[in-house]
C-alpha positions as CSV (number, residue, x, y, z in Angstrom):
1,M,54.8,-8.8,177.5
2,A,58.5,-8.3,178.4
3,E,58.5,-4.9,176.6
4,I,55.3,-3.8,178.5
5,A,56.9,-5.0,181.8
6,T,60.0,-2.8,181.1
7,Y,57.8,0.2,180.4
8,V,55.8,-0.3,183.6
9,G,59.0,-0.7,185.6
10,N,60.5,2.5,184.2
11,A,57.2,4.3,184.8
12,L,57.1,3.2,188.4
13,G,60.6,4.6,188.9
14,E,59.5,7.9,187.4
15,L,56.5,8.1,189.7
16,A,58.7,7.6,192.7
17,S,59.4,11.3,192.4
18,G,57.9,13.3,195.2
19,S,56.9,16.1,192.9
20,T,54.8,13.8,190.7
21,W,52.9,12.6,193.7
22,M,52.4,16.2,194.9
23,W,50.8,17.2,191.6
24,I,48.6,14.1,191.6
25,I,47.3,15.1,195.1
26,I,46.8,18.8,194.2
27,G,45.0,17.9,190.9
28,T,42.8,15.4,192.6
29,F,41.8,17.8,195.4
30,M,41.0,20.6,193.0
31,G,39.1,18.3,190.7
32,I,36.8,17.0,193.4
33,I,36.0,20.5,194.7
34,V,35.4,21.9,191.2
35,G,33.4,18.8,190.2
36,A,31.0,19.3,193.1
37,I,30.1,22.8,191.9
38,P,27.2,22.6,189.4
39,G,28.3,23.8,186.0
40,F,32.0,23.7,186.5
41,T,32.8,20.8,184.2
42,S,36.1,18.9,183.7
43,S,36.8,20.9,180.5
44,M,36.3,24.2,182.3
45,A,38.5,23.0,185.2
46,T,41.4,21.9,183.0
47,G,41.1,25.0,180.8
48,I,41.3,27.3,183.8
49,L,44.2,25.4,185.3
50,L,46.1,25.0,182.0
51,P,48.4,28.1,182.6
52,V,49.6,26.5,185.9
53,T,51.3,23.8,183.8
54,F,53.5,26.2,181.7
55,A,56.4,26.0,184.1
56,L,56.1,22.3,184.9
57,T,57.8,19.3,183.3
58,P,55.8,17.5,180.6
59,V,55.1,14.6,183.0
60,N,54.0,16.7,185.9
61,A,51.9,19.0,183.7
62,L,50.0,16.1,182.1
63,V,49.7,14.2,185.4
64,F,48.2,17.2,187.1
65,L,45.6,17.9,184.3
66,I,44.7,14.2,184.0
67,S,44.1,14.0,187.8
68,V,41.9,17.1,187.6
69,Y,40.0,15.5,184.7
70,I,39.3,12.2,186.5
71,A,38.6,13.8,189.9
72,T,35.9,16.2,188.5
73,I,33.7,13.2,187.8
74,Y,34.1,12.0,191.4
75,G,33.1,15.4,192.7
76,G,30.1,15.6,190.4
77,S,28.6,12.5,191.9
78,I,28.6,14.0,195.4
79,T,26.1,16.8,194.7
80,A,24.2,14.5,192.2
81,I,23.5,12.1,195.0
82,L,22.9,14.5,197.9
83,L,21.1,17.4,196.1
84,N,19.9,15.9,192.8
85,T,22.2,18.4,191.2
86,P,25.0,16.8,189.2
87,G,28.2,18.8,189.5
88,A,29.4,17.4,186.2
89,P,27.3,16.3,183.2
90,E,28.8,12.8,183.4
91,S,27.1,12.4,186.8
92,S,23.6,13.1,185.6
93,A,22.5,9.5,185.4
94,S,23.6,9.0,189.0
95,T,20.7,11.1,190.2
96,F,18.1,8.5,189.3
97,D,18.9,6.1,192.1
98,G,21.5,8.0,194.1
99,Y,19.1,10.8,195.1
100,Q,16.3,8.3,195.8
101,M,18.7,6.6,198.3
102,T,19.3,10.0,199.9
103,L,15.6,10.5,200.3
104,K,15.6,7.2,202.1
105,G,18.3,8.3,204.5
106,Q,21.0,6.4,202.7
107,G,23.0,9.3,201.3
108,C,26.3,8.2,202.8
109,E,25.8,4.6,201.6
110,A,25.0,6.0,198.1
111,L,28.2,8.0,198.1
112,G,30.2,4.9,199.1
113,V,28.6,3.0,196.2
114,A,29.5,5.8,193.8
115,F,33.1,6.1,195.0
116,C,33.9,2.4,194.9
117,S,32.2,1.9,191.5
118,S,34.0,4.9,190.0
119,A,37.4,3.7,191.3
120,C,36.8,0.2,189.9
121,G,35.6,1.5,186.6
122,G,38.6,3.7,186.2
123,L,41.0,0.9,187.2
124,I,39.4,-1.4,184.6
125,S,39.9,1.1,181.8
126,Y,43.5,2.0,182.7
127,V,44.7,-1.5,183.3
128,F,43.2,-2.4,179.9
129,M,44.9,0.6,178.5
130,I,48.3,-0.8,179.4
131,F,47.8,-3.8,177.2
132,A,45.5,-2.6,174.4
133,M,45.7,1.1,173.9
134,V,46.9,1.1,170.3
135,P,44.4,-1.5,169.0
136,I,41.4,0.1,170.7
137,A,42.3,3.5,169.5
138,R,42.6,2.2,165.9
139,M,39.2,0.6,166.1
140,A,37.6,3.8,167.4
141,V,38.9,5.9,164.6
142,K,37.4,3.5,161.9
143,I,33.9,4.4,163.0
144,G,32.4,6.4,160.3
145,P,29.8,9.2,160.2
146,T,26.8,6.8,159.8
147,E,27.8,4.9,162.9
148,M,28.3,8.2,164.9
149,F,24.9,9.4,163.8
150,L,23.2,6.2,164.9
151,I,25.1,6.2,168.2
152,A,23.7,9.6,168.9
153,L,20.1,8.3,168.1
154,M,20.8,5.2,170.2
155,G,21.7,7.4,173.2
156,V,18.2,8.9,173.1
157,S,16.4,5.6,172.3
158,I,18.1,3.9,175.3
159,L,16.0,6.2,177.4
160,A,12.9,4.3,176.4
161,V,14.3,1.3,178.2
162,L,14.5,3.4,181.4
163,S,10.8,4.1,181.3
164,S,7.7,2.2,181.9
165,S,5.7,1.4,178.8
166,A,3.1,4.0,179.8
167,N,5.8,6.7,179.8
168,V,7.8,5.8,176.7
169,P,6.1,8.3,174.5
170,K,6.8,11.2,176.9
171,T,10.4,10.0,177.3
172,L,11.1,9.7,173.6
173,L,9.3,13.0,172.9
174,S,11.6,14.7,175.5
175,G,14.7,13.1,173.9
176,F,13.8,14.2,170.3
177,V,12.9,17.7,171.4
178,G,16.3,17.8,172.9
179,L,17.8,16.6,169.6
180,L,16.1,19.4,167.8
181,I,17.4,22.0,170.3
182,G,20.9,20.5,169.9
183,T,20.8,21.2,166.1
184,M,20.3,24.9,166.6
185,G,23.2,27.1,165.4
186,M,25.6,27.3,162.5
187,T,25.9,24.0,160.5
188,P,29.2,22.6,159.2
189,T,28.1,23.9,155.8
190,G,27.8,27.5,157.0
191,E,24.1,27.9,157.3
192,W,22.4,29.5,160.4
193,R,19.6,27.4,161.7
194,A,17.0,28.5,164.3
195,T,19.3,31.2,165.8
196,F,16.6,34.0,165.6
197,G,19.3,36.4,164.6
198,S,21.2,36.0,167.9
199,I,25.0,35.6,167.7
200,Y,24.9,33.7,171.0
201,L,23.0,30.9,169.3
202,A,25.4,30.8,166.4
203,E,27.4,28.1,168.3
204,G,24.3,26.3,169.3
205,V,22.7,25.9,172.7
206,Q,25.5,25.5,175.2
207,V,25.3,22.2,177.1
208,V,26.4,23.6,180.4
209,P,23.6,26.1,180.9
210,A,21.1,23.4,179.7
211,I,22.3,20.9,182.2
212,I,22.4,23.4,185.1
213,G,19.0,24.7,184.2
214,F,17.2,21.4,183.8
215,F,18.8,19.6,186.7
216,A,20.0,22.2,189.2
217,M,17.7,25.2,188.7
218,S,14.6,23.1,188.4
219,E,15.5,21.6,191.7
220,V,15.9,25.0,193.3
221,F,12.4,25.9,192.1
222,S,11.2,22.6,193.6
223,M,12.7,23.6,197.0
224,V,10.3,26.6,197.3
225,G,7.9,25.8,200.2
226,K,10.2,23.1,201.7
227,E,12.0,23.7,205.0
228,F,14.7,21.1,204.2
229,I,15.6,19.4,201.0
230,V,14.6,16.0,202.6
231,N,12.3,15.3,205.5
232,K,14.0,15.8,208.8
233,D,13.3,12.2,209.9
234,A,14.9,10.9,206.7
235,Q,18.0,13.0,206.6
236,T,21.4,11.4,206.1
237,K,23.6,11.4,209.2
238,T,27.2,12.0,208.4
239,S,29.1,8.8,208.9
240,V,32.4,7.4,207.4
241,R,31.3,4.0,208.5
242,K,28.2,4.2,206.3
243,I,30.3,5.4,203.3
244,L,32.5,2.4,203.8
245,K,29.4,0.2,204.1
246,G,28.2,1.6,200.7
247,M,31.6,0.8,199.2
248,H,31.0,-2.8,200.3
249,W,27.6,-2.8,198.7
250,A,29.1,-1.8,195.4
251,L,31.4,-4.9,195.5
252,R,28.2,-7.1,195.5
253,Y,27.8,-6.3,191.8
254,P,31.1,-7.4,190.2
255,K,29.4,-8.3,186.9
256,T,27.8,-4.9,186.7
257,I,31.1,-3.1,187.5
258,I,33.0,-5.1,184.8
259,T,30.3,-4.8,182.1
260,C,29.7,-1.1,182.6
261,G,33.4,-0.4,183.0
262,V,34.1,-2.0,179.6
263,T,31.1,-0.3,178.1
264,G,32.3,3.1,179.3
265,M,35.8,2.5,178.1
266,I,34.6,1.6,174.6
267,I,32.2,4.6,174.4
268,G,35.0,6.8,175.7
269,A,37.3,5.7,172.9
270,I,34.7,7.0,170.3
271,P,35.5,10.6,169.6
272,A,33.0,13.1,171.0
273,A,30.7,10.4,172.6
274,G,31.7,11.3,176.1
275,G,31.0,10.2,179.7
276,T,27.4,11.4,179.7
277,V,26.5,9.0,176.9
278,A,28.5,6.2,178.6
279,A,26.6,6.7,181.9
280,F,23.2,6.7,180.3
281,T,24.0,3.7,178.1
282,A,25.4,1.7,181.0
283,Y,22.4,2.5,183.1
284,G,19.9,1.4,180.4
285,M,21.8,-1.8,179.6
286,T,22.0,-2.7,183.3
287,K,18.3,-2.0,183.9
288,K,17.4,-4.2,181.0
289,S,19.6,-7.1,182.1
290,S,19.6,-7.0,185.9
291,K,17.2,-8.9,188.2
292,C,16.9,-5.6,190.1
293,G,15.9,-3.8,186.9
294,P,12.3,-3.1,188.0
295,R,13.6,-1.4,191.1
296,F,15.8,1.0,189.2
297,G,14.8,4.6,189.9
298,T,13.6,3.8,193.4
299,G,16.9,3.9,195.2
300,C,18.6,0.7,194.0
301,P,22.4,0.6,194.7
302,E,23.0,-1.2,191.4
303,G,21.5,1.9,189.7
304,V,24.3,3.9,191.1
305,V,27.0,1.3,190.3
306,A,26.2,1.2,186.6
307,P,26.6,4.9,185.6
308,E,29.5,5.6,188.0
309,A,31.6,2.6,186.8
310,A,30.9,3.7,183.2
311,N,31.5,7.4,183.4
312,N,34.9,7.0,185.1
313,A,36.0,4.2,182.8
314,C,35.1,6.6,179.9
315,T,38.1,8.8,180.8
316,G,40.5,5.9,180.1
317,G,38.9,5.3,176.7
318,A,39.0,9.0,175.8
319,L,42.7,9.2,176.8
320,M,43.4,6.2,174.6
321,T,42.1,7.9,171.5
322,T,43.7,11.2,172.4
323,L,47.2,9.9,173.0
324,A,47.3,7.2,170.3
325,L,45.7,9.1,167.4
326,G,45.7,12.8,168.4
327,V,41.8,12.7,168.2
328,P,40.2,14.2,171.3
329,G,37.9,11.7,172.9
330,S,36.1,14.5,174.8
331,S,36.3,18.3,175.1
332,T,38.6,17.9,178.1
333,C,40.9,15.8,176.1
334,A,41.0,18.6,173.5
335,I,42.6,20.8,176.2
336,L,45.0,18.0,177.0
337,L,46.1,18.0,173.4
338,G,46.8,21.7,173.8
339,A,48.9,20.9,176.9
340,L,50.9,18.3,174.9
341,S,51.6,20.9,172.2
342,I,52.7,23.5,174.8
343,Q,55.1,20.9,176.1
344,G,56.5,20.4,172.6
345,L,55.0,16.9,172.2
346,T,52.9,15.8,169.1
347,P,50.0,13.6,170.1
348,G,49.2,10.7,167.8
349,P,51.0,7.7,166.5
350,T,54.4,9.4,166.8
351,L,53.8,10.0,170.5
352,V,53.1,6.3,171.1
353,R,56.1,5.4,169.0
354,D,58.7,7.9,170.3
355,Q,57.4,8.6,173.8
356,M,56.1,5.3,175.0
357,P,57.8,5.5,178.4
358,M,56.1,8.8,179.1
359,V,52.7,7.4,178.0
360,Y,53.0,4.6,180.5
361,V,53.9,7.1,183.2
362,L,50.6,8.9,182.5
363,I,48.7,5.6,182.5
364,L,50.1,4.5,185.9
365,A,49.7,8.0,187.3
366,A,46.0,7.7,186.4
367,I,45.8,4.4,188.2
368,L,47.5,5.9,191.3
369,S,45.2,8.9,191.2
370,Q,42.2,6.5,191.6
371,V,43.6,5.5,195.0
372,V,44.3,9.1,196.0
373,M,40.8,10.1,194.9
374,L,39.1,7.3,196.8
375,V,40.6,8.5,200.1
376,M,39.9,12.2,199.3
377,A,36.4,11.5,198.1
378,I,35.5,9.8,201.4
379,G,36.6,12.9,203.2
380,A,34.7,15.2,200.8
381,G,31.6,13.0,201.0
382,F,31.8,13.1,204.8
383,G,32.0,16.9,204.9
384,L,29.4,17.7,202.2
385,T,26.7,15.3,203.6
386,N,26.1,18.1,206.1
387,L,24.6,20.1,203.3
388,L,21.3,18.3,203.9
389,D,21.1,19.8,207.4
390,I,21.0,23.3,205.9
391,P,17.5,24.9,205.6
392,T,16.5,25.4,202.0
393,K,16.1,29.2,202.6
394,I,19.9,29.2,202.9
395,L,20.8,26.3,200.6
396,A,18.6,27.3,197.6
397,P,20.2,30.8,197.2
398,C,23.7,29.3,197.5
399,I,23.0,26.7,194.8
400,M,21.5,29.4,192.6
401,V,24.7,31.5,193.0
402,F,26.8,28.5,191.8
403,C,24.3,27.9,189.0
404,I,24.6,31.5,187.8
405,A,28.4,31.4,188.1
406,G,28.7,28.1,186.2
407,S,26.4,29.3,183.4
408,F,28.2,32.6,183.1
409,A,31.6,31.0,183.1
410,C,30.7,29.0,180.1
411,R,31.2,32.0,177.7
412,N,31.3,35.0,180.0
413,A,27.8,35.9,178.7
414,M,24.7,36.8,180.6
415,F,22.7,35.2,177.7
416,D,23.7,31.8,179.0
417,V,22.5,32.8,182.5
418,F,19.1,33.8,181.2
419,L,19.0,30.6,179.1
420,M,19.7,28.6,182.3
421,F,16.8,30.2,184.1
422,A,14.5,29.5,181.2
423,F,15.6,25.9,181.0
424,G,15.1,25.7,184.8
425,L,11.5,26.8,184.6
426,V,10.8,24.5,181.7
427,G,12.4,21.6,183.6
428,Y,10.3,22.4,186.7
429,L,7.1,22.2,184.5
430,M,8.3,19.0,182.8
431,K,8.7,17.3,186.2
432,Q,5.1,18.3,187.1
433,F,3.8,16.6,184.0
434,D,6.1,13.6,184.2
435,F,8.3,14.3,181.1
436,S,11.9,13.2,181.1
437,L,14.6,15.7,182.1
438,P,17.4,13.3,181.3
439,G,15.8,12.7,177.9
440,I,15.8,16.4,176.8
441,V,19.3,17.0,178.3
442,L,20.8,14.0,176.6
443,G,19.1,15.0,173.3
444,I,20.7,18.5,173.6
445,V,24.1,16.8,174.2
446,L,23.7,14.5,171.2
447,G,21.9,16.8,168.9
448,G,25.0,18.5,167.5
449,I,26.8,15.2,167.1
450,A,23.9,13.6,165.2
451,D,23.4,16.7,163.0
452,N,27.1,17.1,162.1
453,Q,27.6,13.3,161.4
454,L,24.5,13.1,159.3
455,I,25.7,16.0,157.2
456,R,29.1,14.3,156.9
457,A,27.5,11.0,155.9
458,N,25.4,12.8,153.2
459,Q,28.6,14.5,151.8
460,L,30.3,11.1,151.8
461,F,27.6,8.9,150.4
462,G,25.2,11.3,148.8
463,S,22.0,9.7,147.7
464,E,23.3,6.3,149.0
465,T,23.2,7.5,152.6
466,I,20.2,5.5,153.6
467,K,21.6,2.4,151.8
468,A,24.9,2.9,153.7
469,I,23.1,2.9,157.1
470,F,21.5,-0.5,156.4
471,T,24.4,-2.2,154.6
472,R,27.3,-1.2,156.8
473,P,27.6,-4.0,159.4
474,V,28.1,-1.8,162.5
475,S,25.4,0.6,161.3
476,L,23.0,-2.2,160.9
477,V,23.6,-3.5,164.4
478,L,23.0,-0.1,165.8
479,V,19.7,0.2,163.9
480,I,18.6,-3.1,165.4
481,V,19.6,-1.9,168.9
482,I,17.6,1.4,168.4
483,V,14.5,-0.5,167.2
484,F,14.8,-3.0,170.1
485,S,15.1,-0.2,172.6
486,V,11.9,1.5,171.5
487,V,9.9,-1.7,171.1
488,W,11.1,-3.6,174.2
489,P,9.2,-1.6,176.9
490,Y,6.0,-2.6,175.1
491,V,6.9,-6.2,174.4
492,Q,8.3,-7.0,177.9
493,P,5.0,-6.7,179.8
494,L,3.3,-8.9,177.2
495,L,6.0,-11.6,177.6
496,K,5.7,-11.4,181.4
497,K,1.9,-11.7,181.1
498,K,2.1,-14.7,178.8
499,K,4.6,-16.3,181.1
500,N,2.4,-15.9,184.1
501,V,-0.5,-17.4,182.3
């Protein structure tokens, strides 16, 4: 503890520099703005801004990029809640209850709930990171291919918990169709699968156009025929007081914040799992365990608390794996690895061993950035709430422009733009027939992970792969969770009926 206290004291002294604070503020501001634009993910933001860091000191460069990374998720929740259009993939689950609160005229309160939950989730992960970064990272790297394959399947099966028993088949079907789409492209063994001869599909279906299409463009199609995005009498009036009120609402759920914060942190520490998986998993766990669970999806504040606490805590977990082992916890962290290399630093055990003072500077900078982001997010939420007063004949084309720009920026290819429009149309039709948009999107996100890890497991265990899944302790637990997730929506009504009798 004395050694940790020394590192923390030295880090605070380093952070007293005015230049470090300036880069935290600049990175936070840019991250929130970029995060609010549909399609411009944290990885795109950090990749575009990476050249800015070339002339900076290692500390300022990494503090700047980490601030952008964390703030992007904050920004993504603003449009997710106000427009049902997640600016960042990690904010997708926040649309379930956040947008429903907006439709009730509680958009400002929903933003307050999201901001406070995100800050608390982030603080949980970074405070924990101070004391347990090395052990957690070592645990994460021990997870093998069978566990990663099952985690991907679990991410889809969790969606069954989010559905009523009558809609479970449609939800699972949506998820597994997404998994199939996610397996398109070149496999690790060099085969081309379902590419139809297109070089644009060689890398698989890009996640960004899929997310923009299913969530944002489908919403644009839904705006046709509407004068305003919500009824005039239910529109949210801009109010800082209401945002602060929503922040107070979030603090009514300390158990949810802590549980989802820890869940997000653990999932973030698993390489490639990501904030999207963390948010959906936390939402499903909370809906299953909370007394308010039956009201999830109707505008319940706790339904915003869960994914927002998890997706921000996920950044801390991802950074743990990245710094301690040199294994990127997310695509954004892969860019941070490049930034470390540019600065002449080698991520991994040697970084923790030789550059521990700098590691603690980065951790404390991330904690301080949460405070800066909370203040800036309130201002951004106050200003952007007025989007709801804009007629859809103006708002819809503006959103479409950002959707096109975000899809094109993914690879500078018009193919992705056309793909986004196609997914938007499919998403609109799915909503009409009550299929699950989150299910198919999460399936696409996890499809590549599941496919690659199953191939790795087969290479490692051969004909013993099935046996390994059921004999490895962690794998067996995950199998039980998957089966429980699928069966529970059918069993729960029977148990309630029996109890009432």
